[in-house]
N, C-alpha and C positions, 0 to 999 in steps of 0.2 A: 680455137684451132683444133682441127681434127687430129686423131692419134696417128693416122697414116702420114699426114704431112709432118707431124712432130717426129715420126720415126725416120723419115728421110733426112730431116735436119740433124737428128742425132747421129746418123751414120756419117754425115759430113764432118761432124765435130769430134766424134769419139772413134778412135782407131782400135782400141783394145776390144777383142771379141768378148772377153769375160765381162768387161765393164758395160759394153753395149748390151749384152744379154741381161745384166742386172738392171740397166737403165730402161730396157724394154719392159721388163717385169714391173718396175716401178711405175712406168707410164701406164701400163695396163691396169694396175691396182689403184691408180689415182682416181679412176672414175667409179670405183666400187665403194659401197657403203656411204654414198653421198647423203642419203636421207638420214642415216644414223648420225653422221657428223654434224649435219645442220641442226638436228634436234638437240644434240648434246653440246653445241657451240664449240666444236673443235675441228681440226683438220690435220692432214698429214703433209709432210714435205720431205723431199730428197735433194741432196746437194752434192755435186761433184767438186771436190776441193781442188782438183787439178785444172779443170776447165772453167769452173765458176758457174756451171749450169745449175738450174733449179727445176724441180717438178713439184707442182702444187696440186693437191687433191681438191675435189669440189668444195669440201668444207673449209679448207685453208684459203682457197681463192675467195670464197664468200666473205670470210673475215677481213680479207684485204681489199675487198670491193673490186676484184679483177676476175678475168676468166681463168678456169682451171687449165692445167697442162704444163708444157715446157716453157722455161724462160732462160735466155742466154746469160743473164747476170742478175745480181742482187738489185741493182737500180731499176731493172725492168719490173720486178714483182713487188718491191718494197718502196715504191715511189711516194706513198702517202705516210710513210713512217718519218717521224721527226729526225732531223739530221743528227742531233745529239745522241739519239738512241741507235742509229745505224752503226756507230762505232762500237757500241756495246755488243751488238749482234756479231760484228766481225771478230771481236775478241773472243766471244764464245766459240765461234766456228774454228778459229785458228788454234785455240788451246785444247779443245776436246780431243781425247778423253782424259785430260789432266784431272786426277782424282782430288787434287788439292783445291780445285775451284768448283764452283757451282756449275751444274750442267743445264741451267736455265737462266733466262733473263726476262724481265718485264719491259715492254716498250710501248710507246704511244703511237697511235695511228689516227690521223685526223682527216676528215672529209666534210663536205658541205651538207651531207644528208644527216649523218649521225654525230657530227661534231668530233670531239676527241674521245677515242676509246682505248682501253688498255688490253693488250694481248700479251701472252706469255709464250716464248719459244723454248721448247725443251728438246735437247739432243738425246736420243735414246740409244743409238748404236753407231759404230763406225766400222766399215769393212774395207780392207785394203786388197786390191787386185794386182796380180803380178803383170809384168810386161808381156806383150804378145810378140813372141820371137818371129812369127811369120808375117807380122805387119810390115808394110813397105818402110815405114819409119818407126823404129822402136820407141815406145812411150815409157816414161818412168812409171813407178808404182803409183797407183791412183787410189785415193780413199773416198768412199761413198758414205756420206753421213745421212742418217734418217732420223726423223723426229716428228713432233706434233706442235701445232699452234692451239692455244686455248684462249677463249674469250673470258677475261677476268675483270671486265668492266664493273660488274655489279659488286664484286668483292672489293675492288679498288675504291669505288665510290663510298662503300661502307667504311673503308680504311681512311678515306679522305675526310669523311664526316667526323670520325674519331680524331683524326689529325687536326682538323679545324677546331674541334672542341678543345683538344689538349693544348694546341699552340695558341689559341686565343686566350686560354687561361694563363699560359706562360707569358703571353704578351701583356696581359693584365697585370701580372706580378712584376714582370721585368721591364716594363716601359712606364715612363712618367706621365704620359698623356694618352687620352682616348684616341686622338688623331694618329699617333704613332702606332698604336695597337691595331687600329682599323687599316692603316696602310699595309701593315704586315699581313693581315688577313686577305686583303685584296690581292696582294702578290701571290699568296698561297693559292687562291682560287684561280687566278690567271695561269699560273704555271702547271696546275694539276688538271685544269679543265680546258686548256687550250685557247684562252682568250688573250687578245693582244693589248687591251687597255681596260683599266678599271678605275672607277672613281666613286667618291662619297660626297654627297651634298647634305648640308645641315643648316638648320636655322639656329640663330644664337651661337655661332661658332666662335672658337677661341683661337687667336693666333698662335702658331707653333713654328719654331724654327727647324729647318731640316731640308735635305735635298728633295725629298719626295712629298713634302707637305706644303700646300699652298697657304699663303696668309689669308685669314678670314676677314671678311668685311666687318667693320665695327657696327654697322646698322643691323639691328636684330630682326628687322622685318624682311630681310632678303635671304633667299637660299643661295649659298655659295659653295663652291667645290673646295673642301678643306683637306681632302686626302686623294691621292691618285697613285697609280703605278702603271708604267708602260714597259712593253717588251722592247728592250734596246739591244737584243742579241744580234739583230741585223743592222750592220753599220749604215746601211742606206735607208734606215727607217725614217719616215716622215711623221711619226706620231707626236713629236714635240710641237708641231703646228697645232694639232688638236688639243694638246695639253695647255698651251698658252691661251687658246681661246676659252677653254673650260675655266682656267684660273681667273680670267678677267671678267667672266660673265656673272651677272646677278639676276635672280628671278624671284618674283613674288609668288606666293601660294596660288596655284592654279594656272600659272603661266608656263606654256610649253609642256612637253611630256614629263619633265622632271617635276615641275610645279603641280601638274595634275596627279602624278603618282603620290606626291607628298600629301596633297589635299584629300584625295579619295581613298588612299590606302590600297589601290589596285595596281598590279604589275602590268607592264607593257612590253610586248615583243615587237621589234622593228625588223622587217625583212630587208629594207633598203634605207639606210639612214640618209642617203643623199637625196631621196625623193619623198621623204616624209615631211609634209608641211608643218606639223606640230613640233618637229625637231629643230631647235634653234641654232644648231652648229653644223648645218649641212655643208657649208662651203669648206670649213676646216676638216670635216670628216672626209669629204671627197679628196682634198689635198693629201690627207693622211692615208688614203686608200682603204678606209673603213667601209664595211658593207652592212653586216648584221649587228643588232644590238638588243640588249635586254636590261630592263630596269625594274626594281622592285622596292617596296617600302621597308623600312626598319621601324618596328614599334614594339612597345612593351606595356604591360599594365603596372602602373606605379603603386607605391605604398598608399597613395591617396585614393586608390580604387578607380582612377581614370586612365584612359589609354593615352600614352605619350608617343609622339612620332619624332624621334631625334633626327631622322634623315632618310636619304634615298641612296641605294647602291645601284651602279650602272656598269655594264661590261660590253665591250665591242670587239668584233673580230674582222680581220681582213678577208675572211671567207664569207660566202653567202650561206651562213649557217641556217639550219632549219629549226623551227620552234620545238621540235622533238629533242633538241640537244639536252644534255644532262643538267645544265645550269638551272633551267626552270624547275626541274625536279628537286634540286638541292636548295632552291632559293629560300624556302621557309626555314630550313635548318640553318643556313648561313645568316639570314636575317635575324633569327632568334639568338644566334651566338653573338652577333654584333649588338643586338638589343641588350642582352645580358651583360655584355662588356660595358655598354653605355650606362646601364643601371648600376653596375658595380662601381664604375668610376664616379657616378653621381653620389653614391653612398660614401665612397672614399673621400670625395671632396667635402661632404657634409661632416664626416668624422674629422678630417683635417682642420676644417674651420672651427669645429667645436674644441679641438685640441690646441689650436694655435691662435685663433682670432677672437677678440673680444666682441661678444654678440651685439652689444649696444652701439659701439663706435666703429666697428670694422677694423680697428687697429690690432697690432700684435698684442696678445694678452700677456699677463705677467710672466707665466712660465716660458712662453716662446721668446719674449724679449730677453729674459735672462739667458736663455740658450744662445741667442744671437750675440749677446754680450760676452758670453764665455768663448764663443768662436772668434770674436774679434780680438780678445786677449791672446788666444793661441796663435792666430795669424800675425798679430803685431809682434809677438816674441819671435816667431819663425822668420819673418821678413824685416825685422827691425824697423817697424813703423810706429806711428803714434796716432791716436784718435781721441775724441772728446765725448763726454757724456753730459747731457743736460737733464736735470731733475726739475720738473715743473709741477707746482702746486697752485691750484686756483685759490684766490683770496675771496672772502665774503661769499662762498658758495653755499654754506649752510643756511644763511638767511633767505636765499632764493628758494631753497627746498621748503623752509618753514613757511614762507609767505605764499608761494604759489603751488606747492605740492611737488611730489617726486617727478611728475611728468615734465614740469617746467625745468627741473634740474637735469632731466635726461636730454631735453632740448639743448641746454647749454653744453652738456658734455658732447653731444653729437656734433653740434655746430663748431665747437672749438676743435674737435678732432678733425673735422673737414678742413678747417683753416690750417691746422698743423700739417696735414697731408699736402695741402696746396703749397706750403713752404718747402716741403722736403724735396730733395733731389735724389738722383740715383745713388748718391753716396750716403744717404740717410736711412735710418730705420726708426719708425715712430711706434711707440707702444703706450698702452694704458696699463698702469701698474695696479689700479684699483681706486675706487671712489673718485676723487677729483685730482688724482696724481697721474702725471704723464712723464714720459722720458723720450729723449731723442739721442740716438747714437750716430755720431758724425765721423766717418772715416774718409777724409778727403784724399784724392789722388793727385790733385793739383798742388804743386809745391811753390807756385808763384806767390801765393798769399799765405801768411802764417796761420797756423791752426787756431791760435788765440783770436786773431781778427775774424776768421770765419765763424768761430763759435760766438763771438760777441755780436756779429751781424745777425746771425740766425736767432740768437736769444732775444735781441731787440725786436725783431719781427714777430717772434712768439709773444712778447709782451704786448705789442700793438694788437695782435690778433685777439688777445684776451680782453683788451680794453674796449674793443668795438662792441656796441650794444648787441644783445641777443633778443630776438623777438619771440614772444609766446602769447598767443591769443590776443594780439594787438597791445600787449604790454612789453615795454622795453626794459630789459634787465641788464644791469652792468655788474661786472666783476673785474678782477685784475689777476695778476699772476706773480708768484715769487719763484725765481729760477736760480738753482745752484748748479755750478759747472765744475767737473773734475776732468783731468787730462791724464791719459796713460803715457808713460809709466810714472810721471812725477807724483801723482796723487794716489797711486795704487796700481798694482800689476795683476789684480784679480777682480772679478766682478763684485764680490762683497766690499772690497776696499774702495773701489771706484764709486759704488752706490753710497757707501757711508760718507765718503768725502763730499759728493754732490749734495747729499741730504743735509750735511752739516752746513755747507755754504748756503743752501736754501733756508735753513733754520735761522741763520744769521739775518737774512733779509726779513723773515717773518718778525724777528725781534725788533728790527730797526725801521718798521713802517710799511713793509711790503711793497708790491708793485715795482720791483726792480730785479736786477740780476747780480750774481756774485760768483767770482771764481774762488775755488778753494785755496787757502793760504795758511801760513803758520798761525795767524790770528784766528782763522776759522777753526783750527783744531781745538783752541780754547773753548769756542762756542760749542763744538761737538762734545767736549767734556761736560759743559754745562747742560747740554741737551740730555746726555746720558745720565747725569746726576738727577735732573728733573724727572726723567723716566723711572729711575730707580726709586725716587721718592713716591711717585704715583703708584708703582707696583707695591711698595710697602704699605701705603695707605689702603689700597684695595684689599690686600691680605688682612690688614687690621680691621677693615669693615666687615669682612667675613667673620672674624673672631668676635666683633662687637654684636653681630646678629646672633651668634651662637650663645654668647654670655647672657644677653637679655637685660643687663642692668647698666650698660654704658649710654644708651639712648634715653632721652626724656623729652617731654613736650613743654613748651611755653605757649601762652595764649595772648594774642594781641586783641584787645577789645575793639568792637565795632559799635559806635554809638548812633543814636537816632539823629534827626536833622538838627536838633538843638545842641547836641553834644553833651547832654546831661544824663540821658538814660541809656543803659547798656542794652543793646539789641542782639548782638552775636559776638562770637570770638573766633579768631582764626588760629588753628593749631599749627605750630612751627616746631620742627624737630631740632633737637640739640644733641651734640655728641660730647660726652665727657670722657676723654681718653685717659686711661690710668697713668700714663707717663707724660703725654703731651699737654694734658689739660683740655680746655674747651677748644675743639676744632671747628672753625667757622663753617657754616653751611655752604658758602660759595667755594670752599675747598673740596669738601667730600661729596656734595650732591652731583657736580659734573662727572666725577670719577664713577659714582654709583650709576649714573645714566649710561656711561660708556660700557661698563661691565655688566649691565642688566641687573645689578643688585638693587636698583631703584624699585623693582617690583616687590622684592621682599621687604625693603624699607617702607614702601608705601602701605603694605598690608599691616605692618607693625603700627604705623601712625594711625591708620584707620581703626584698628582694634583698640588702641590706647585712647584715642579721642572719643570713641563711643563710650568706653568705660568711664572716662573722666566726666563726660557730659552727664551721665547718670548721677555721679556724685554731686555735680553742680546743681542739678535739679533737686536732689534731696536736701542740699544746703539752702534752698529757697530761691535759687536763680532760675525761675521758671515763669514764663516761657523763655528759653534761651536756645539759640541755634549755634552749632559749631560748623565752621568752614574748614574743609580739608583740601589741600592742593593735590591734584592728580598728575602723574607723569604719563606721557603718551603710551609707553609699553604696558603700563598698568591698566589704563582705561580701555585698551584694545583687547583685553582678555575676555574670552567668551564666557567665563564663569564669574565675571565681575558682579553682575546683578545678584546672582545666587549668594556670593560671598558677602556682599553688603547686607542683604536682608537677613542672613544668618547672624551677623554681628549686631544688627539692630534688635533682633529678637532676643539674643542672649544678654544684651545690655539693658533691655527694658525701656528703650527710648522709642519715640515715634519716628517714622520716615521723614516727616516734615522738619524734624529737629536737626537733620543732617543736610548740609549743602556742599556740593563738590565744586571746586574751582578748576576750570580748564582755561588754558591760554588760547588766544585766537590762532596762533601759529600751529598749535597742536590740532585744533579743529580743522584748519585748512589743509594740513598735511595728510590727514586720512579721513576726509568727510564721509566717504561711503561706509567706513567702519564705525566711526564715532557717533554720527547722528542717530542711527538706529538704536544704539545703546542709550543715548540721551533720552530718546522717546520712551524707551522701556523704563528708565529710572524715574522720569517725570510722572508716568502713569501710576507708579507706586507711591508718589508723593514726595520723593526726594528732590531737594532743591539743587539747581545747577546755576553757577555764576560764571560769567564770561570775564576772565581776568585780563588785565592789561589792555582794556578796550581802547582802540585808537592806534595801537602800535602795530597791529597786524594789517591784513589786507582783505578782510571779509567785506563783502558787499552788503548794501542795505537790503537788497532783494533776498539775500541769504539770511540776514539777521532777522527779518520779520517772520521767517518760518522756523527759526531755531527754537527748540523746546527749552528755553532758559527762564530762570526766575529773577535773575539780577545780572548786573554787569558793573565792573569796576573801572573808574577813570584812572588811567595810568598815572603814576606819580610824576612822570616827566611833564605832564600838562598841569598838574597841581603846583609844581615847583615855581612856575613863573607868575602865579597869582599873588596879588591882583595887579601887578605892574606890567606884565607882558600882555599886550592887547590880543595877540593871537591866542595865547593860552586861555585868556578869559573867554574868548569867543568859542573855543573848542569845548571848554568845560561847560559853559552855558548850553551849548548845542547838545551835548551828550545828556545832560540832566533833562532837558526838554524832550529829547528823543525817548529816554526811559519813561518819562511820565506819560507821553502819548502812547507808548507801547505797553503801558501798565507793568513795567519792569522796575524792580528795585535798583537804585544806583548808589554805588559806594565809592567815595573819593578816598583813595589811599595815599599815604605819604604826606599827610597834613602835619606840617612841622612848625608853623608860625601862627601867631595870633591873627596876622593880616589874612593869611590863607583861610583860617577858620571863619573869620568874619565874612569874607566874600562868599563862602559856601553857605553859611547860615542865611545870608540875604536871599539866596535862591530857594531856600526852604524845602528842598525835596531830597537831596542826597544825604545818605548816611555817611558817617565820618570815621576815619581810621588814621592814626598817625601818632607820632611821638609827642605832639603838643597836648594830646589827651591822655595817652598812656603808651608806655613801651611794652613789649612782650613780657609777661610775668608768669611765674609758676602758678599752678592750680591753687596752692595754699594761699598765696597772696591774693589771687583773684577772689577766692571765697571771703577772705578777710576784708577786702575793700568793698565788695559789691553785694554780698549775701544779705538778705533781709532777715534780721533776727527779731 
């Protein structure tokens, strides 16, 4: 509009001569310095508070995307300013020059070319003009405000980036899920950059409850909209149509623009979503009056060195926005922030799992289960409720490990855990307390059935779950379970009390045959006392074993002779440890050896036996018992030592015996438990000339294909097969087969546990097996051995 035309309009609306003169001066100066204003991204404005008139300089008009000059009202020149910000501008104009308030405000201006921009209005001065007494109609005093507009978009975007970074970090700390954090960031982007709808698509999404978070699909091969935010400030908004369509849609990688963005990692700008053939929600976008859109990938480089693509962000506007809008410029920053948030949540989840979840079974680990049990006690006290605790211990689990190895045991633990999880309801918490021990916390809300009945039902299902066969490499393995049950508060009001009661009830089942359940009762408390007494005895014996090793004179060896096939000539002796306690007397090996194995004292005891046996064998040789071999039993922890070969050769050298004079006895179960560790050590020992005998042959599960490749020199027929000779047909067949197998493989065969003349005669008839047992000789001290068998 020309200044002359503006001047005539001014004269019609302004009667005060002084105001008119000032207004004319403002109008004249509004066209000055336009080049400077444009270059500096600022402009000037004048406002008549009495009439509501405005004058904008060329720079100010450019910032507002209108023509410079005079405007009769705020609505005429600030039509592209968001309505929420118009009120802020009015407050500034009405309160100026109130020194208690700021003389500037930041506001948002949105248009289809530049999208959302940030401007700042500053009020610089206010001049009040007196009434014109000569005017036909006297006007009141009029205030003329002057000020400037500044383009602060660049600074605001920098501030927004910082805000996004700060608030995303806050969301990471203050929200429980990644979806909730991303939803907040989407809202932040929409509100600060002027977009009406934003969403996040992800693969392998997790369901999250909440108003603004869609439930994810359970199939991991689809992209689904897991987070969104829509501008609901306008009551007539139809964005919910587009939201519902987005929530129900599923896309595979490469399908539609979202799928292509996720697959290729490239952003896409959409000028018109309703006419874009690759956009799969055109109909709902048209109904929601959406026009422009922009989508870009979220990705990060993981700890594994590979690029991960957790999802795609998309934003839409009801305006025909241009691709020069600010969102594409900030997309990399926003995507990086989301990716960092995703990565942090991923690491948080890893840390949580490590802290709370048992890695092998996926159940709550001991620490986390105890924490849940503590919370259950607190809530039960507060709300006067009751709950039950089941303590589950698998029966016959160790033989599975011994027979098939730890991997088979792990299969049993994992499968049993899955079966317990399948039994659990929303009222249950299942945990693995360690080894083959499990627990179930049941806090029922349904009062129609008694707690005891519910516990009994679930425990019986758990027993059945344990009895079902477990499959490992086409082998069926069977175990069972013993279950003890305690109830809050009858059997305890704290976690330790409830666990102790449930454990005592379980221990009673173990004592009475296993494979059953038991509720804690008064009689169980007696069992608990017995259990605690047994444990106290075990701890005492363990302490005394330490002392015996330190003293060095409480242990001694006895030797059981091994005879040739005739039973007349001494071939070897087996070293057997004995413990002469200063107050208890002779402690049986079956009492202290299992305790030594549990406490790892067996390694120290085994070294003592090896050293003493080598020393005694040298004495036997000097006494004339030559050639004579000594057999020494080896424990699994002792044999797995990396320094075993070095240690044995050192003992052989210091004793003056030959390597072939020593034979180490290993059980089949020990061999099968750690074959990768044990077999290489066996090869190394055999190369040095040391004998190795496979003890208890036939009781384990070693295969013949493994046996033919084992570096052994002999094997022992287990006493359980010798016991039935010669009357049990099956035992006769097994013994005969083992003897023939040893002969064909050029291995020595030793029949142990020969206790009757009938057994001795049967074995003599087969003429190959060496003989060991009470019918020929009991274990005897070295002095007796020399006296009976030395050649004088």
